[in-house]
Structures are given as C-alpha cells and as structure tokens.
N, C-alpha and C positions, 0 to 999 in steps of 0.2 A: 587579479583576477576575478573581484569586483567583477572588474569595468565588464569583462569575458560576457560575463552569465549574465548580465543588466541588459551589454547588447542581443544575448542568447535569447533573452527573455521578451524584449523589445519587437526582435523579429516575428520570436514564438506569438504573440499579441499579436502585432498586424497579424498574423489571418483566425484574427481573430479565436470562435468556441472549437473549433480544426485544431489552433495553436496551443491553446491546451493538453487538451483529448491527445494533441501526439508529444509533447511536453513533457506529458506522465508517460507515453507510452516509450519513452526514451528513454527514462529513468535517469539523463546522463549528470539532469541537473534536480535534487532531490525534492520528491514532488508536495513535500510541504512550501519549500520557496516557489515553486510554481505557482500554486495556488496561494497564496502572499501575496502574489505579487499581479495573480489574476483577481481577488479583494481590490487594488489598488485601480484596477483598470473599470473596476467598475465603482470607483468612485471619482475615478474621474470621466466615468459617461460612454465608456468606448468598447462597454457589452453587457448585460445586463445579468442583473444576481443569478436566477433559474439557470436561467444557459451557460452559465457558468457552471453548478450544478451536476446538470446533467453529462457536461463534454468531458468532469471531472470526474466523476463516475465510470462512464464509458474508459477513459484513455486510460484510467490507476484499474479497472477490469481485464485490458483485451492486455498490459502489459502482464497483466498476474495467469491469464488463458494463453501467452506465449513463453510465459516461464514454467507451464502447465507442460503446453506441448514439448518444450524440451524434456523435461525428462521423464512422459513420455513415452517417449521416441528412441529419442540420444540416450537416458538413463546416467550415470553416474563414468560413465569413462570420459562422452566428453562434455559433460562438467565440470572433470576434474582434468579434461583439453582445454580447454577454452571459455571456460566460468569465470577468468582472469576479466576478459573482454564484457562481461557481463556486471563487473565491479561484483562477482559473488567469492568467498573464497570457500576452499573446501572444509573449513571450519564452521564452519554458517550451516554450508554444509548436511555436517553431522551432527547438530547440533538439531535443526528442527526437521531432519526424521527421529531425532531421539525423540523430540516433542510429537510431533505424529504418531507412532510408533507405540507411544505410553497413551495419548489421550483420542489419539483416533483421528473422524477427521471431522470435530468437532470446534477443532484446533485451526481451521484453518478463519472465520470470524476469529478469534478471540484474540491472536498473533498477526494480525492488522495492527494493533495499537501497542508494538511492542518491538523495540528500536533490535537490529540486526537478522532474528527471524523474522517478520514482518514479510519483507522478497524471497526471501529462500521458501519457506516453511511451502509454497505454490510446486515445489520442484520434489523433493515425497509425497504427495499430491501423484501427481501423474507419474511419477514412476507407477506407485504404490496402485494406480489408471485408476483410481477414486475417481466414481463416476460425473461428468463432466460438468449437467444440469444442480448435483449438489454442488459442485467447487462453486459455479457461477455464481450458484443466489449465494452461500456464505460471503463470498465477497464480494460481491456487490450490496449487501447486509450489510459489510464492515465500511467498506469504500460511501456509501451515502453518509455514514456519523463522522467518518475520517472530512472528506471535501465538504461539507459545508462549516465544519468546526473555522480551516486554515482556510478558507476561503472566507469567513467572517469575519478572521482574528488579522486578517490582508488588511480588513475594509471596514479597520479600525485604527488599524498603528498608521492606515494610508501612504503618507510620504518614509517612513518611518516601516516602513514594511522588509526590511533587510536585517531583519532585528525579529524572526517572525520566529525564529527558533529560538529564543529566547522571550519571547511573551509566552512559546507553550507547554515551556518548562514548565511552572504552575499547575497548570493544567493535566501535560499529561504522567506525570507522580497519579493524580488519583487513577484516571484512564485507565493506567498500569495493573495498579491497585483491584479497579472493577473486571479486568479480562483476566488476571488473576485467579479472581472468585468464582468468575464464573466459567472459568475449568476447572477446578476444583467442583465447582456441582454437579459439571457433563462430566468428570470423571465420578462421582460417587449413586451419580443416576445409571454411568452404563455397569458401573461394576456389582449395581444394588439386580441389574434387569439380570445378565449374564446369571448372578448367582440365585434367581426367579426361575431360572431355566431349562 
C-alpha cells in the first residue's frame, strides 16, 4: 500500500504545484501526507516553498467548496447514497451537523484542525446555505496554517516524510485544544450577543 501511495505522490509532484493542488482536491491520500511529501520535494529542489503553500491552500479550499456544493445542491439524500465514495460516512455528517447547529458558521474555521469533523463540516454549511463568501474566507484562513505546518514538517523530516502523521501528533493535540477554546469563546460571544439584542 505504501508503494502505491509513493507512486501516486511521485506522479502528482511531477505535475509540480498543480499536482499538490489536485492531490488535495481529490483527498484520496490524506492532505497531511500530500503536504508532507510536498515539503520533501522542496528539500530536493523540485518545487518552491511559497508556490507549494499557494497550491496547498487552493487545492484544500477547492476540495471543501466541492463538499459545500454537494451539501447545497444534493443535500442529505445524495450523501446517504454516494457519501461512501467521498470517504464520508453518515455518522461523520451527523456529528458535523450537530457541531454546525450548536456553534454556527464560526465552526468552519476551528473544525478544520479536528479529525473526523474537518472534512464533513463543509456539508452542513452547504445544506444550511451558509454565505459562500464567509465559508470561503473561514476555509482559506484555516487552510493557510494547516498547509504551512505540514509542508514545514515535511521539510524537517526530509526522506522520512512518510512518518509525518506520527511526527505531527505532539503538535496536533495543542492545536486541537486551541481550536476547542476558540469554539467556546465564539459560542459564548454569540450567546452574549443574542441575549443583548
């Protein structure tokens, strides 16, 4: 399986920045692995740091916009029927819908750093017809640090890029904790604003 992933990644990076963007759009291989390999390609001098970040942010954002549009146009019936082909299970949708209903549109930023919810959260945003501009701004704002982090980590790991998930774990726990605190702060601010209107 690892050999297949390496072959796909090599094929993608042969396309340069477009390959990174496509890899993130399709999400067949997890984004952290695509970005980590991108970092390794920077070390080898095949691509540049800034270009890799731009490609990563664009690819990751487009992937989420596709899920947003699927939610907006097809809704739950479409996802129940075809969600498995997008590697999204019904319980992912259920969980992300609960988060979206509870925390509102601000959850789009914070949820990007939390496993399971990070991809599926775009679907209830589409179903709820959230403003596409607000959705895009929150998504881009989250994709920038996510992309920089994993590209930089891939650069640090070099030829050991395949261990990026293990290397990222100590950093992701604080990141998830900060995201949860941001949720709480956002939720409390919204509650306070609602009480005073």
